[in-house]
C-alpha positions as CSV (number, residue, x, y, z in Angstrom):
1,M,-20.4,-40.7,-6.2
2,A,-22.6,-41.0,-9.3
3,N,-22.4,-38.2,-11.9
4,I,-25.4,-36.7,-13.3
5,S,-26.1,-34.1,-15.8
6,I,-28.2,-31.0,-14.8
7,S,-30.7,-29.7,-17.2
8,N,-32.5,-26.5,-17.2
9,D,-35.9,-28.3,-17.6
10,N,-36.3,-28.6,-13.9
11,F,-35.8,-24.8,-13.6
12,S,-37.7,-23.6,-16.6
13,D,-39.9,-21.5,-14.4
14,F,-36.9,-19.5,-13.1
15,Q,-37.1,-16.3,-15.1
16,D,-36.0,-12.8,-14.5
17,D,-35.7,-9.5,-16.4
18,Q,-32.8,-9.5,-18.9
19,F,-30.6,-6.5,-18.9
20,H,-29.6,-5.4,-22.5
21,L,-26.8,-2.8,-22.8
22,K,-26.7,-1.0,-26.0
23,G,-23.2,-0.9,-27.6
24,Y,-21.7,1.9,-29.6
25,E,-22.8,1.8,-33.1
26,R,-19.9,2.8,-35.4
27,S,-17.8,1.6,-38.3
28,E,-14.2,1.0,-37.9
29,L,-13.0,4.4,-38.9
30,V,-16.0,6.7,-38.8
31,V,-18.4,7.7,-36.0
32,N,-21.4,9.8,-37.1
33,G,-19.6,11.1,-40.1
34,V,-16.4,12.0,-38.0
35,E,-13.2,10.2,-38.9
36,D,-11.1,9.2,-35.9
37,P,-7.7,10.6,-36.4
38,W,-6.1,8.1,-34.1
39,F,-6.7,5.2,-36.4
40,E,-4.2,6.4,-38.9
41,H,-1.6,5.7,-36.2
42,T,-2.7,2.2,-35.6
43,D,0.4,0.6,-37.1
44,C,2.9,2.9,-35.3
45,V,5.8,1.3,-33.6
46,D,6.3,3.9,-30.9
47,I,3.7,4.3,-28.3
48,D,5.0,7.8,-27.6
49,S,3.4,9.1,-30.9
50,L,0.1,8.2,-29.5
51,Y,0.6,10.4,-26.5
52,S,2.0,13.1,-28.5
53,M,-1.2,13.5,-30.3
54,C,-2.8,14.9,-27.2
55,G,0.4,16.2,-25.6
56,L,0.4,13.4,-23.0
57,H,4.0,13.5,-22.0
58,N,4.9,12.5,-18.4
59,E,7.6,15.3,-18.0
60,E,8.3,16.1,-14.4
61,N,8.9,19.8,-15.1
62,T,5.6,20.4,-17.1
63,S,2.9,22.1,-15.1
64,D,-0.8,21.2,-15.2
65,E,-1.5,24.4,-17.0
66,Q,1.2,23.6,-19.7
67,V,-0.1,20.2,-20.2
68,T,-3.6,21.4,-20.5
69,T,-2.5,24.0,-23.0
70,N,-0.7,21.2,-25.1
71,L,-3.9,19.1,-24.9
72,L,-6.0,21.8,-26.4
73,E,-3.4,22.8,-29.0
74,N,-2.5,19.4,-30.3
75,Q,-5.8,17.6,-30.1
76,Q,-7.3,17.2,-33.6
77,Q,-10.4,19.2,-34.0
78,S,-12.4,16.3,-35.4
79,L,-11.8,14.2,-32.2
80,S,-12.5,17.2,-30.1
81,D,-15.9,17.8,-31.9
82,W,-16.8,14.1,-31.6
83,T,-16.0,14.0,-27.9
84,Q,-18.0,17.0,-27.1
85,N,-21.1,15.5,-28.9
86,H,-20.9,12.0,-27.4
87,F,-19.6,12.3,-23.9
88,P,-21.0,14.2,-20.9
89,T,-18.9,17.2,-19.9
90,S,-17.8,15.4,-16.8
91,I,-15.7,13.1,-19.0
92,V,-13.5,15.8,-20.6
93,M,-13.3,18.3,-17.7
94,P,-11.9,21.8,-17.6
95,L,-8.9,22.2,-15.5
96,Q,-9.9,22.8,-11.9
97,P,-7.8,23.0,-8.8
98,V,-8.0,19.6,-7.0
99,Q,-8.9,20.1,-3.3
100,N,-7.0,18.2,-0.7
101,Q,-9.2,15.2,0.2
102,S,-9.0,13.3,3.4
103,T,-8.4,9.6,3.0
104,I,-11.5,7.7,4.1
105,E,-10.3,4.6,6.0
106,A,-11.8,1.3,5.1
107,P,-13.5,-0.9,7.8
108,K,-10.8,-1.9,10.2
109,N,-10.0,-5.6,10.4
110,D,-6.5,-6.9,11.0
111,Y,-7.2,-9.9,8.7
112,F,-8.6,-8.2,5.7
113,Q,-7.2,-4.7,5.6
114,P,-3.4,-4.3,5.2
115,Q,-2.1,-1.7,7.5
116,V,0.9,-0.4,5.6
117,P,0.3,1.3,2.3
118,E,2.7,0.0,-0.5
119,P,5.4,2.2,-1.8
120,G,4.4,5.1,-4.0
121,T,0.8,5.2,-2.9
122,S,0.8,7.5,0.1
123,S,-2.1,9.9,0.2
124,N,0.4,12.6,1.2
125,E,3.1,11.8,-1.3
126,K,1.9,11.7,-5.0
127,S,3.9,9.4,-7.1
128,K,5.4,10.8,-10.3
129,T,5.8,7.4,-11.9
130,F,4.2,4.0,-11.8
131,P,5.1,2.6,-8.3
132,L,7.7,-0.2,-8.4
133,A,5.4,-2.6,-6.5
134,S,2.7,-2.1,-9.1
135,L,5.2,-2.6,-11.9
136,E,6.3,-5.9,-10.3
137,L,2.8,-7.0,-9.9
138,L,2.1,-6.3,-13.6
139,N,5.2,-8.1,-14.5
140,N,4.2,-11.1,-12.4
141,Y,0.9,-11.4,-14.1
142,G,2.8,-11.2,-17.5
143,R,5.0,-14.2,-16.5
144,L,2.0,-16.1,-15.2
145,S,-0.1,-15.6,-18.3
146,K,2.8,-16.4,-20.6
147,K,3.5,-19.7,-18.8
148,S,-0.1,-20.7,-18.9
149,S,-0.5,-19.9,-22.6
150,E,2.5,-21.9,-23.5
151,E,1.4,-24.9,-21.5
152,N,-2.3,-24.8,-22.6
153,L,-1.8,-23.9,-26.2
154,S,1.3,-26.0,-26.8
155,T,2.8,-23.3,-29.0
156,N,6.2,-22.9,-27.3
157,A,7.8,-22.5,-30.7
158,L,5.6,-19.7,-31.7
159,S,6.4,-16.2,-30.5
160,C,3.8,-14.2,-28.5
161,E,3.4,-11.8,-31.5
162,A,2.6,-14.6,-33.9
163,R,0.0,-16.1,-31.6
164,L,-1.7,-12.7,-31.4
165,G,-2.3,-12.8,-35.1
166,N,-5.9,-14.0,-34.1
167,S,-5.8,-11.7,-31.2
168,H,-9.6,-11.6,-30.4
169,K,-9.3,-15.3,-29.3
170,L,-6.3,-14.5,-26.9
171,P,-7.4,-11.6,-24.7
172,M,-5.1,-12.8,-21.8
173,E,-2.2,-12.6,-24.2
174,I,-3.3,-9.1,-25.2
175,L,-3.2,-8.1,-21.5
176,R,0.2,-9.7,-21.0
177,V,1.8,-7.9,-24.0
178,A,0.1,-4.5,-23.0
179,G,1.6,-5.0,-19.5
180,E,5.1,-5.7,-20.8
181,R,5.0,-2.7,-23.1
182,Y,3.7,-0.5,-20.3
183,I,6.6,-1.7,-18.1
184,Q,9.0,-0.8,-20.8
185,Y,7.4,2.6,-21.3
186,S,7.3,3.4,-17.6
187,T,10.9,2.4,-17.0
188,Q,12.0,4.2,-20.1
189,R,13.4,0.9,-21.6
190,L,12.4,2.0,-25.2
191,D,14.6,-0.5,-26.9
192,G,11.8,-3.1,-26.9
193,L,8.9,-0.9,-28.0
194,S,9.8,-0.8,-31.7
195,T,9.3,-4.6,-32.1
196,S,6.7,-5.4,-29.5
197,L,3.8,-5.0,-32.0
198,S,5.5,-6.7,-34.9
199,G,3.4,-9.6,-36.4
200,L,0.1,-8.3,-34.9
201,C,-3.0,-7.8,-37.0
202,M,-4.7,-4.4,-36.9
203,E,-7.2,-5.6,-34.2
204,G,-4.4,-7.0,-32.0
205,T,-2.5,-3.7,-32.2
206,R,-5.5,-1.7,-31.2
207,D,-6.3,-3.9,-28.4
208,V,-2.8,-3.7,-27.0
209,E,-2.8,0.0,-27.4
210,L,-6.3,0.2,-25.7
211,V,-5.0,-1.6,-22.6
212,H,-1.9,0.5,-22.6
213,L,-4.0,3.7,-22.6
214,L,-6.1,2.2,-19.9
215,L,-3.1,1.6,-17.7
216,A,-1.9,5.1,-18.4
217,A,-5.2,6.5,-17.4
218,A,-5.1,4.6,-14.1
219,E,-1.7,5.9,-13.4
220,E,-2.7,9.5,-14.1
221,V,-5.8,9.0,-11.8
222,N,-3.5,7.6,-9.1
223,N,-1.3,10.8,-9.5
224,Q,-4.5,13.0,-9.4
225,K,-3.7,14.2,-12.9
226,F,-7.4,14.0,-13.7
227,H,-7.4,16.3,-16.8
228,V,-4.8,14.0,-18.5
229,A,-6.6,10.9,-17.3
230,S,-9.9,12.2,-18.8
231,K,-8.3,12.5,-22.2
232,L,-7.0,9.0,-22.0
233,I,-10.3,7.7,-20.9
234,S,-12.0,9.5,-23.8
235,R,-9.6,7.8,-26.3
236,C,-10.4,4.4,-24.5
237,M,-14.1,5.0,-24.9
238,W,-13.7,5.6,-28.6
239,V,-12.4,2.1,-29.2
240,A,-14.0,0.2,-26.3
241,S,-17.4,-1.3,-26.7
242,D,-19.7,-3.3,-24.5
243,S,-20.5,-5.6,-27.5
244,G,-17.2,-5.8,-29.2
245,N,-14.3,-8.3,-28.6
246,P,-13.4,-9.2,-25.1
247,V,-10.6,-6.7,-24.7
248,Q,-12.9,-3.9,-25.9
249,R,-15.7,-5.1,-23.5
250,L,-13.2,-5.3,-20.6
251,S,-11.9,-1.8,-21.4
252,F,-15.3,-0.4,-21.6
253,Y,-16.2,-1.1,-18.0
254,F,-12.8,-0.3,-16.6
255,A,-12.9,3.1,-18.5
256,K,-16.3,3.9,-17.1
257,A,-15.1,3.0,-13.5
258,L,-12.1,5.2,-13.9
259,K,-14.4,8.1,-15.1
260,E,-16.5,7.6,-12.0
261,R,-13.4,7.6,-9.8
262,I,-12.5,11.0,-11.2
263,D,-16.0,12.3,-10.6
264,R,-15.9,11.1,-7.0
265,S,-12.5,12.8,-6.5
266,T,-13.7,16.2,-8.0
267,G,-17.0,16.3,-6.4
268,R,-19.0,15.6,-9.6
269,Y,-20.4,12.3,-8.4
270,T,-24.1,12.9,-7.4
271,C,-25.3,9.4,-6.9
272,T,-25.7,7.9,-3.4
273,D,-24.1,4.6,-2.4
274,E,-26.4,4.0,0.5
275,D,-28.4,1.2,-1.2
276,R,-25.9,-0.1,-3.6
277,H,-24.5,-2.8,-1.3
278,P,-27.9,-4.4,-0.8
279,K,-28.6,-4.2,-4.4
280,Y,-25.2,-5.8,-5.3
281,I,-25.9,-8.6,-2.8
282,K,-29.3,-9.0,-4.5
283,I,-27.7,-9.3,-7.9
284,M,-25.2,-11.9,-6.5
285,S,-28.0,-13.9,-4.8
286,L,-30.0,-14.3,-8.0
287,G,-28.9,-17.4,-9.7
288,T,-32.6,-18.3,-10.5
289,N,-32.8,-16.4,-13.7
290,S,-32.0,-17.8,-17.1
291,A,-28.9,-15.9,-17.4
292,F,-27.2,-17.5,-14.4
293,L,-28.6,-21.0,-15.3
294,T,-27.1,-20.6,-18.7
295,C,-23.8,-19.5,-17.4
296,H,-23.9,-22.4,-15.0
297,Q,-24.1,-24.8,-18.0
298,L,-21.5,-23.2,-20.2
299,I,-18.9,-21.9,-17.8
300,P,-16.9,-24.6,-15.8
301,F,-16.0,-22.8,-12.6
302,N,-19.2,-23.3,-10.6
303,Q,-19.6,-26.9,-11.6
304,V,-16.1,-27.8,-10.7
305,M,-16.6,-26.3,-7.2
306,Q,-20.0,-27.8,-6.7
307,F,-19.1,-31.4,-7.7
308,A,-15.9,-31.3,-5.6
309,G,-17.8,-29.9,-2.7
310,V,-20.7,-32.3,-2.9
311,Q,-18.2,-35.2,-3.1
312,T,-16.6,-33.9,0.2
313,I,-20.1,-33.7,1.9
314,V,-21.0,-37.2,0.8
315,E,-17.7,-38.5,2.3
316,N,-18.3,-36.7,5.6
317,V,-21.8,-38.0,6.1
318,R,-21.3,-41.6,5.0
319,S,-22.8,-43.1,8.0
320,A,-25.4,-40.4,8.9
321,K,-29.2,-41.2,8.9
322,K,-30.3,-37.6,9.0
323,I,-28.5,-34.9,7.3
324,H,-29.0,-31.2,7.9
325,L,-27.3,-28.9,5.4
326,I,-27.2,-25.2,6.1
327,D,-26.5,-23.1,2.9
328,F,-25.8,-19.4,3.4
329,N,-26.2,-18.6,-0.4
330,I,-28.4,-21.1,-2.0
331,R,-29.4,-19.2,-5.2
332,S,-31.2,-21.6,-7.5
333,G,-30.1,-24.6,-5.4
334,I,-29.1,-26.5,-8.5
335,Q,-26.0,-27.8,-6.7
336,W,-28.2,-29.8,-4.4
337,T,-29.7,-31.8,-7.1
338,V,-26.4,-33.4,-7.3
339,L,-26.3,-34.2,-3.7
340,I,-29.9,-35.5,-3.7
341,Q,-29.1,-38.0,-6.5
342,A,-25.9,-39.1,-4.8
343,L,-27.6,-39.7,-1.4
344,T,-30.4,-41.7,-3.1
345,E,-27.7,-44.0,-4.4
346,K,-26.4,-44.9,-1.0
347,G,-27.6,-48.4,-1.1
348,D,-25.4,-49.6,1.7
349,S,-26.7,-47.0,4.1
350,P,-29.8,-45.1,3.0
351,I,-30.7,-41.9,4.7
352,E,-34.0,-41.1,6.5
353,L,-34.0,-37.5,5.8
354,L,-32.2,-34.6,4.0
355,K,-33.0,-31.2,5.5
356,I,-31.7,-28.1,3.9
357,T,-31.9,-24.7,5.7
358,A,-31.4,-21.7,3.4
359,V,-30.1,-18.6,5.3
360,G,-30.6,-15.4,3.4
361,S,-31.3,-11.7,3.7
362,T,-32.8,-10.9,0.2
363,E,-35.1,-12.5,-2.4
364,K,-37.2,-14.5,0.0
365,E,-39.7,-15.4,-2.7
366,N,-36.9,-16.8,-4.9
367,I,-35.6,-18.9,-2.0
368,E,-39.1,-20.3,-1.5
369,F,-39.4,-21.2,-5.2
370,T,-35.9,-22.9,-4.9
371,G,-37.2,-24.9,-2.0
372,N,-40.3,-26.1,-3.8
373,T,-38.3,-27.1,-6.8
374,L,-35.8,-29.1,-4.7
375,H,-38.7,-30.7,-2.8
376,S,-40.3,-31.9,-6.1
377,F,-36.8,-33.3,-7.3
378,A,-36.3,-35.2,-4.1
379,K,-39.8,-36.6,-4.1
380,S,-39.3,-37.8,-7.6
381,L,-36.4,-39.8,-6.5
382,G,-38.1,-41.1,-3.3
383,L,-35.9,-39.1,-0.8
384,A,-37.4,-37.8,2.4
385,F,-36.8,-34.1,2.2
386,S,-37.3,-31.0,4.4
387,F,-36.6,-27.3,3.4
388,D,-36.5,-24.4,5.9
389,I,-35.8,-20.8,5.4
390,V,-34.0,-18.5,7.9
391,F,-34.6,-14.9,6.7
392,V,-32.5,-12.3,8.5
393,S,-32.4,-8.6,7.5
394,D,-29.0,-8.2,9.0
395,M,-26.5,-11.1,9.5
396,K,-25.3,-9.5,12.8
397,D,-28.8,-10.6,14.1
398,F,-28.3,-14.3,13.1
399,K,-28.3,-16.6,16.1
400,K,-27.9,-20.4,16.8
401,E,-31.6,-20.5,17.8
402,S,-32.5,-19.2,14.3
403,V,-31.8,-22.7,12.9
404,N,-33.9,-25.6,14.0
405,I,-31.3,-28.3,14.6
406,K,-32.2,-31.6,16.0
407,T,-29.8,-33.6,18.2
408,D,-29.8,-36.6,15.9
409,E,-28.9,-34.6,12.9
410,T,-25.5,-34.5,11.2
411,V,-24.9,-30.8,10.3
412,V,-23.0,-29.5,7.3
413,V,-22.3,-25.9,6.5
414,Y,-21.9,-24.6,3.0
415,C,-20.6,-21.1,2.3
416,N,-20.2,-20.3,-1.4
417,S,-19.1,-16.7,-2.3
418,I,-21.0,-15.4,0.7
419,L,-18.3,-14.6,3.3
420,R,-16.6,-12.1,1.1
421,T,-19.8,-10.0,0.9
422,M,-19.4,-9.3,4.7
423,L,-15.8,-8.0,4.6
424,P,-17.0,-4.4,4.6
425,R,-18.9,-5.3,7.8
426,P,-16.6,-7.3,10.1
427,D,-19.2,-7.4,12.9
428,C,-21.6,-9.4,10.7
429,L,-18.7,-11.7,9.6
430,D,-17.5,-12.3,13.2
431,N,-21.1,-13.0,14.4
432,L,-21.7,-15.6,11.6
433,M,-18.5,-17.4,12.5
434,K,-19.3,-17.5,16.2
435,V,-22.7,-18.9,15.4
436,V,-21.3,-21.5,13.1
437,R,-18.8,-22.5,15.8
438,S,-21.6,-22.9,18.3
439,I,-23.4,-25.2,15.9
440,R,-20.3,-27.5,15.6
441,P,-20.9,-28.8,12.1
442,T,-19.3,-32.1,10.9
443,V,-17.7,-30.3,8.0
444,I,-17.7,-26.7,6.5
445,V,-17.2,-26.2,2.7
446,V,-16.1,-22.8,1.7
447,G,-16.0,-21.5,-1.9
448,E,-14.6,-18.1,-2.4
449,V,-13.2,-15.7,-5.0
450,E,-9.4,-16.2,-5.3
451,A,-8.2,-12.6,-5.8
452,N,-6.8,-9.7,-3.8
453,H,-9.2,-6.8,-4.4
454,N,-8.6,-5.2,-1.0
455,S,-5.2,-3.6,-1.4
456,P,-4.9,0.0,-0.1
457,S,-2.8,0.7,-3.2
458,F,-5.2,1.9,-6.0
459,L,-2.9,0.8,-8.8
460,N,-2.2,-2.7,-7.4
461,R,-6.0,-3.1,-6.9
462,F,-6.6,-1.9,-10.5
463,I,-4.1,-4.4,-12.0
464,E,-5.3,-7.3,-9.9
465,T,-8.9,-6.5,-11.0
466,L,-8.0,-6.0,-14.6
467,F,-6.4,-9.4,-15.0
468,F,-9.1,-11.1,-12.8
469,Y,-12.0,-9.9,-14.9
470,G,-9.8,-10.2,-18.1
471,A,-9.8,-14.0,-17.4
472,F,-13.6,-14.0,-17.1
473,F,-14.0,-12.0,-20.4
474,D,-11.5,-14.4,-22.0
475,C,-13.5,-17.4,-20.7
476,F,-16.8,-15.9,-22.0
477,E,-15.3,-15.4,-25.5
478,D,-14.3,-19.1,-25.6
479,C,-17.5,-20.5,-24.1
480,M,-20.4,-18.2,-25.2
481,D,-21.5,-16.2,-28.3
482,R,-20.8,-12.5,-28.4
483,G,-24.4,-11.7,-28.9
484,S,-25.7,-14.0,-26.0
485,P,-28.2,-12.2,-23.8
486,C,-26.8,-14.1,-20.9
487,R,-23.3,-12.8,-21.6
488,T,-24.7,-9.3,-21.9
489,T,-26.4,-9.7,-18.5
490,I,-23.5,-11.2,-16.6
491,E,-20.9,-8.8,-18.1
492,G,-23.0,-5.7,-17.8
493,V,-24.7,-6.3,-14.5
494,Y,-22.6,-8.6,-12.4
495,F,-19.1,-7.9,-13.7
496,G,-19.8,-4.2,-14.5
497,E,-20.9,-3.5,-10.9
498,G,-17.9,-5.4,-9.4
499,I,-15.4,-3.5,-11.6
500,R,-17.1,-0.1,-10.8
501,N,-17.0,-0.6,-7.1
502,I,-13.5,-2.0,-6.9
503,V,-12.0,0.8,-9.1
504,A,-14.2,3.8,-8.4
505,A,-15.1,3.6,-4.7
506,E,-13.0,3.9,-1.5
507,G,-13.7,3.6,2.2
508,E,-17.2,2.5,3.3
509,D,-18.5,2.8,-0.3
510,R,-16.1,0.0,-1.5
511,F,-18.0,-3.1,-0.5
512,T,-16.4,-5.5,-3.0
513,R,-13.3,-6.6,-1.1
514,N,-12.1,-10.1,-2.2
515,V,-9.1,-11.6,-0.4
516,K,-7.2,-14.8,-1.2
517,L,-7.2,-18.1,0.5
518,E,-4.2,-17.4,2.6
519,V,-6.0,-14.5,4.2
520,W,-9.1,-16.6,5.0
521,R,-6.9,-19.2,6.6
522,A,-5.5,-16.6,9.0
523,F,-9.1,-15.5,9.8
524,F,-10.5,-19.1,10.2
525,A,-7.7,-20.0,12.5
526,R,-8.9,-17.3,15.0
527,F,-12.1,-19.4,15.5
528,G,-10.3,-22.7,16.0
529,M,-10.9,-24.0,12.6
530,V,-8.5,-26.5,10.9
531,E,-8.3,-27.1,7.2
532,E,-8.9,-30.7,5.8
533,E,-7.2,-32.1,2.8
534,L,-9.4,-32.3,-0.3
535,S,-9.8,-36.1,-1.0
536,E,-8.6,-37.8,-4.2
537,S,-12.2,-38.5,-5.0
538,A,-13.1,-34.8,-4.9
539,W,-10.1,-34.0,-7.2
540,Y,-11.3,-36.7,-9.6
541,Q,-14.7,-35.1,-9.7
542,A,-13.2,-31.7,-10.4
543,H,-11.1,-33.1,-13.3
544,L,-14.1,-35.2,-14.6
545,I,-16.3,-32.1,-14.8
546,L,-13.6,-30.3,-16.8
547,K,-13.6,-33.1,-19.4
548,Q,-17.3,-32.3,-20.2
549,F,-16.5,-28.7,-21.3
550,A,-15.1,-28.2,-24.8
551,Q,-12.8,-25.5,-23.5
552,G,-12.0,-27.3,-20.2
553,S,-8.3,-27.5,-21.1
554,S,-8.1,-23.8,-20.5
555,C,-9.2,-24.2,-16.9
556,D,-6.5,-24.7,-14.4
557,L,-6.7,-26.8,-11.3
558,H,-4.0,-26.9,-8.7
559,K,-3.4,-27.4,-5.1
560,D,-2.8,-24.6,-2.6
561,G,-1.9,-26.2,0.6
562,K,-4.8,-28.5,1.3
563,G,-7.2,-26.5,-0.9
564,L,-8.2,-26.4,-4.5
565,I,-7.6,-23.3,-6.8
566,I,-9.6,-23.0,-10.0
567,G,-8.1,-20.7,-12.6
568,W,-8.4,-19.7,-16.3
569,K,-5.2,-19.7,-18.3
570,G,-3.0,-19.0,-15.4
571,T,-5.1,-16.4,-13.6
572,P,-6.8,-17.8,-10.3
573,I,-10.6,-17.4,-10.1
574,H,-12.0,-19.4,-7.2
575,S,-10.8,-21.4,-4.3
576,L,-12.4,-24.4,-2.5
577,S,-11.4,-25.4,1.0
578,I,-12.7,-27.8,3.7
579,W,-12.8,-26.9,7.3
580,K,-13.6,-28.5,10.7
581,F,-13.5,-27.2,14.3
582,L,-10.9,-28.4,16.7
């Protein structure tokens, strides 16, 4: 298949409002004239001294009232004054009795909702320590990141601490070291704590401690020690920033999400989630504004998936004269310029018509604009082209008759990051799959997020989400300028909302429920779908795309069964799989 470079010139008219998030304006040591007393402890070798400043000791025999008294007595007045002036009262809450709250069950679906909670996470039995399953998950991410860093950076002879001397360029290493230190602290293996920060620059030390405090806050939230968690979150928010280095940015959104979870648990959350799901779907379906188009050009994940997917489609419609492509998440449609050019170069068997049907429930005007743009592009290359829109307000109302399919058309279905949005509503997902089965497409290309953000264990879900988004923030640091408006928009709106929903919400309010490829396999098998091997040509296209990116060597490609997993420095990000019906 021919390779083409995609330019934003053809999409210059795609514009949308930019979202600018104002960061904290402060010097390194002083905020509005108040010196942060924590910074003088930056180079300390024992994390316990950080906790002792606020009396944050996890002693089993210490009551909530005693802990609160210690907090008030030991907290430096300057930090207390600054916190009161700069944070809403809901962040640093007075001690209040926590009422027993009934657990809201997530939408029931055997394939997507684990039935047995993991050890230490029962709603009736509050864990006093970090659950063993969560510690093991944290340890696994540490081993994965360490192995990937050694392979990609070719620095096996250097210690982790030495590599962290330039820490702002290695946020995944920061997460790994912070995870290791937290495992040591949680299991009381204190022998390694005295040397774990040796060799780090000041910024690296602060970043490791920031992630450590974030994990500690998550543990206290899990144990419903909300007053202690609030103090830890306040400390995180002092150092975190939505415009700082990647670890500070990552921590900013996670700290905000933890605060919202506390507010929800204590009845302080006053917003409604009724319309957040459709708004989130709208954000995800954008792709036509300058931020998403810039991201498409600078970040390798989408292009790797698209070129490998298009190569697969071309291989499966080799002898077709009329091709009907059904796309359930077309966005800007930039991926189909690749297909259009590839089809025009089929000199041995030119096609008579390419028809694209875009199925969507939001942003009809943007879909129409996408169709007009693709029509102009196809016309410029002399390809007969047709574009239809199927607009459904609710996917459970989608029917086979909604799509105008002719008997002489070869049908292809493309589902990129859309099936996951229906996990909170299994009826919609089931209906979509039944309709697709009735259409009997030649091939189905599925691209999805490769992560488990659906665990019933809050701590497990927190750790999975932290490392998943940590990889994205790491990638953005390598591929984009810190002050880029595109980066601000994607991190603040797209990533920020995803983190908020996964961490803060539960039950029906938690609509971001990504699952891994192995779970999708079990689900697809229920509808008689069989997975096809990704061809060598598709793999070649994926590797070829990575070579066009300056930081492409940090992007991992590996096989998972017959599918393709795309990751960043050892952390899986996306999956691509090919399916047919029996």
